[in-house]
C-alpha positions in Angstrom: 32.6 -6.2 -15.0 29.9 -7.2 -17.5 28.0 -4.2 -19.0 25.3 -2.8 -16.8 21.9 -3.1 -18.3 19.0 -0.9 -17.2 15.7 -2.5 -16.4 12.6 -0.3 -17.0 9.8 -2.8 -17.1 8.3 -5.4 -14.8 7.8 -7.7 -17.9 11.4 -7.4 -19.1 12.4 -11.1 -20.0 15.9 -10.5 -18.8 14.7 -10.5 -15.2 12.4 -13.5 -15.5 14.5 -15.4 -13.0 13.6 -12.9 -10.3 9.8 -13.4 -10.5 7.9 -15.6 -8.1 10.9 -16.0 -5.8 8.6 -16.8 -2.9 7.8 -20.1 -4.7 10.6 -22.5 -3.5 9.4 -25.4 -5.7 9.3 -23.2 -8.8 12.8 -22.0 -8.1 14.1 -25.5 -7.6 12.5 -26.7 -10.9 14.3 -23.8 -12.6 17.6 -25.0 -11.1 17.9 -21.7 -9.3 18.4 -20.3 -5.8 18.1 -16.6 -4.8 20.8 -14.7 -2.8 19.5 -11.7 -1.0 21.4 -8.7 0.6 24.8 -7.3 -0.1 26.8 -9.6 2.2 25.2 -12.8 0.8 25.5 -11.7 -2.8 29.1 -10.7 -2.3 29.7 -14.2 -0.8 28.1 -15.8 -3.9 30.3 -13.7 -6.2 33.6 -14.1 -4.4 33.7 -17.1 -1.9 31.2 -19.8 -3.0 31.4 -22.7 -5.3 28.2 -21.7 -7.0 27.8 -19.7 -10.2 25.8 -16.5 -10.3 23.5 -16.3 -13.4 22.9 -12.6 -12.9 22.7 -9.8 -10.4 19.8 -7.4 -9.9 20.6 -4.2 -8.0 19.7 -0.7 -7.2 22.3 2.1 -7.8 23.5 2.2 -4.1 23.9 -1.6 -4.1 25.8 -1.5 -7.3 28.3 0.9 -5.9 28.7 -1.3 -2.8 29.3 -4.4 -4.9 31.3 -3.0 -7.8 34.6 -4.4 -6.6 33.1 -7.9 -6.3 31.7 -8.0 -9.9 33.9 -10.0 -12.3 35.5 -7.8 -15.0 35.1 -8.7 -18.6 32.7 -11.0 -20.5 33.1 -13.9 -18.0 31.0 -12.1 -15.3 27.3 -12.4 -14.7 25.0 -9.8 -16.3 24.3 -6.9 -14.0 20.7 -5.5 -14.1 20.0 -2.1 -12.6 16.5 -1.1 -11.5 15.1 1.4 -9.0 14.0 0.1 -5.7 10.3 0.2 -6.4 10.6 -1.7 -9.7 13.0 -4.3 -8.1 10.4 -4.9 -5.3 7.7 -5.4 -7.9 9.7 -7.8 -9.9 10.6 -9.9 -6.8 7.1 -9.6 -5.3 8.6 -8.6 -1.9 10.4 -5.8 -0.3 14.1 -6.4 -1.2 16.1 -4.9 1.7 19.3 -3.1 0.7 18.3 -3.4 -3.0 20.3 -6.5 -4.0 19.5 -9.9 -5.4 21.4 -12.5 -7.4 20.2 -15.6 -9.1 22.5 -18.5 -8.5 22.8 -21.8 -10.4 22.3 -24.8 -8.2 24.3 -27.1 -10.5 24.5 -30.8 -10.0 24.1 -31.9 -6.3 26.9 -33.7 -4.6 26.6 -37.3 -3.3 27.5 -37.7 0.4 30.8 -39.2 -0.6 31.5 -36.3 -3.0 30.7 -33.7 -0.3 33.0 -35.5 2.2 35.7 -35.6 -0.5 35.2 -31.8 -1.0 35.7 -31.3 2.7 39.2 -32.7 2.2 41.3 -35.3 4.0 42.4 -32.7 6.5 38.8 -32.0 7.7 38.4 -33.1 11.3 34.7 -32.4 11.6 31.5 -32.6 9.6 27.9 -31.8 10.6 25.0 -34.2 10.0 21.3 -33.2 10.2 18.2 -35.4 10.5 14.7 -34.1 9.7 15.5 -30.4 10.1 12.6 -28.7 8.5 13.0 -25.2 10.0 14.8 -22.8 7.6 16.1 -20.6 10.4 17.6 -23.6 12.2 19.2 -24.9 9.1 20.7 -21.5 8.3 22.0 -21.2 11.9 23.5 -24.7 11.7 25.4 -23.8 8.5 26.7 -20.6 10.0 28.0 -22.7 13.0 29.5 -25.2 10.7 31.5 -22.6 8.9 32.5 -20.9 12.2 33.7 -24.1 13.9 35.5 -25.5 10.9 33.1 -28.3 9.7 34.3 -29.4 6.3 30.8 -30.4 5.1 27.2 -30.8 6.1 25.3 -34.0 5.4 21.5 -33.8 5.4 18.9 -36.6 5.9 16.4 -37.1 3.1 13.6 -35.0 4.9 15.7 -31.9 5.7 14.6 -28.6 4.2 16.6 -27.0 1.4 19.8 -25.1 2.5 19.5 -23.0 -0.6 16.1 -21.7 0.2 16.6 -17.9 0.4 15.8 -17.7 4.1 18.2 -20.4 5.0 21.0 -18.7 3.0 20.2 -15.4 4.6 20.2 -16.7 8.2 23.4 -18.5 7.5 25.0 -15.2 6.5 26.1 -16.9 3.2 27.6 -19.9 4.9 25.3 -22.2 3.0 27.0 -21.1 -0.1 30.5 -21.9 1.3 30.2 -25.2 3.1 29.8 -28.2 0.8 26.7 -30.2 1.5 24.8 -33.3 0.3 21.6 -35.1 1.0 21.7 -38.8 1.8 19.0 -41.4 1.0 18.8 -42.9 4.5 20.8 -43.1 7.7 22.3 -46.5 6.9 23.8 -45.1 3.7 24.9 -41.8 5.4 26.5 -43.7 8.3 28.3 -46.0 5.9 29.7 -43.0 3.9 30.9 -41.3 7.1 32.7 -44.4 8.3 34.2 -44.9 4.9 35.6 -41.4 5.1 37.0 -42.1 8.6 34.5 -40.1 10.7 33.1 -41.3 14.0 29.4 -40.2 14.3 28.6 -38.5 17.6 24.8 -38.2 18.2 23.6 -35.4 20.4 20.8 -36.6 22.7 19.5 -35.9 26.2 19.0 -39.6 26.7 20.1 -41.1 30.1 22.4 -43.6 28.4 24.4 -40.8 26.7 27.9 -39.9 27.8 28.9 -36.4 28.9 30.2 -34.2 26.0 32.9 -32.6 28.1 34.2 -36.1 29.1 34.5 -37.0 25.4 36.0 -33.7 24.4 38.7 -33.8 27.0 39.4 -37.5 27.1 42.0 -39.6 25.5 39.4 -41.3 23.3 38.3 -38.2 21.6 37.8 -39.1 17.9 40.3 -37.6 15.4 37.5 -37.1 12.9 34.0 -36.5 14.1 30.6 -36.2 12.5 28.3 -34.3 14.9 24.7 -35.6 14.4 21.6 -33.6 15.5 17.9 -34.0 15.0 14.8 -31.8 14.9 13.6 -29.9 18.0 10.9 -31.8 19.7 11.3 -35.4 18.5 15.1 -35.3 18.5 17.0 -38.1 16.7 15.1 -41.1 15.4 15.9 -44.6 16.6 17.3 -45.3 13.1 19.7 -42.4 13.4 20.7 -43.2 16.9 21.4 -46.8 15.9 23.6 -45.6 13.0 25.7 -43.4 15.4 28.9 -44.6 16.9 28.6 -42.6 20.1 25.8 -40.8 22.0 26.6 -37.7 24.0 24.6 -35.1 26.0 25.3 -31.5 27.0 25.2 -30.9 30.7 22.4 -28.4 31.6 20.8 -27.0 34.7 18.2 -29.2 36.6 14.8 -29.2 35.0 16.1 -28.3 31.5 16.5 -31.1 29.0 17.0 -29.4 25.6 18.5 -26.5 23.7 17.8 -24.9 20.4 19.3 -27.3 17.8 21.7 -24.7 16.4 22.9 -23.8 19.9 23.4 -27.4 20.9 25.3 -28.2 17.7 27.4 -25.0 18.1 28.4 -26.1 21.6 29.3 -29.6 20.5 31.3 -28.5 17.5 33.2 -25.9 19.5 34.1 -28.6 22.2 35.0 -31.2 19.6 36.9 -29.1 17.1 40.6 -28.7 17.1 41.7 -25.7 19.1 40.5 -22.4 17.6 42.8 -20.3 19.7 44.3 -17.5 17.6 42.0 -18.3 14.6 40.7 -15.4 12.6 37.1 -14.4 12.0 35.2 -16.9 9.8 33.7 -14.1 7.7 
């Protein structure tokens, strides 16, 4: 791996990327995202399409990650600090003593993300107006678990590379290709062009039953599962852009689920059989 460089001072310019990591706008302007925790940092180093600019660790975290660090000059710089100094640099308590600064790179267009998913991808996930980082992280984790080849976000969705989204996703946001569309007309057009049938989840009375679609002869070969924010649900524009509307059967008096739960149920029902498949992680 790259030489290990000891950090002794809060003001050391080598760790400038790790200052003010609470400021999401500032991180975005720098072209950075922050990976936290050993599992997520390992994912960034070994399983993602993103490049790590550097790694900042304590001694125990270094030992845990040593096998994942790229040998030779091609690997990211590795900075070593004690736990107290690392917390001061980051401005928060860094659990398990491990951070990595990732390079966002150029964003994909929707068409590019769908191409990255591959011609064999039978499912993608589409999100409208999801502004809760926990929900977005949970949705990416489900997308990876149930074989979605990409995630498409509406223009007002929050950032999947915000550190909490990445953490809640267990690193899935670094593994599943994603793109942000300009509007639902453009997004729907790109999905159709790629051969996906858009299935909107809604409790509306005019929606078909999910189980009937999943088990029926007209089940789409390639499906884009579309979900909206909790509370308002999908907009009229997004519903108009969808090819099908489906609902999940629930007990009387209940009309909604957490959005990540609902999407997980739908993806599991509409995905090709997962019998015998291994763990996603």
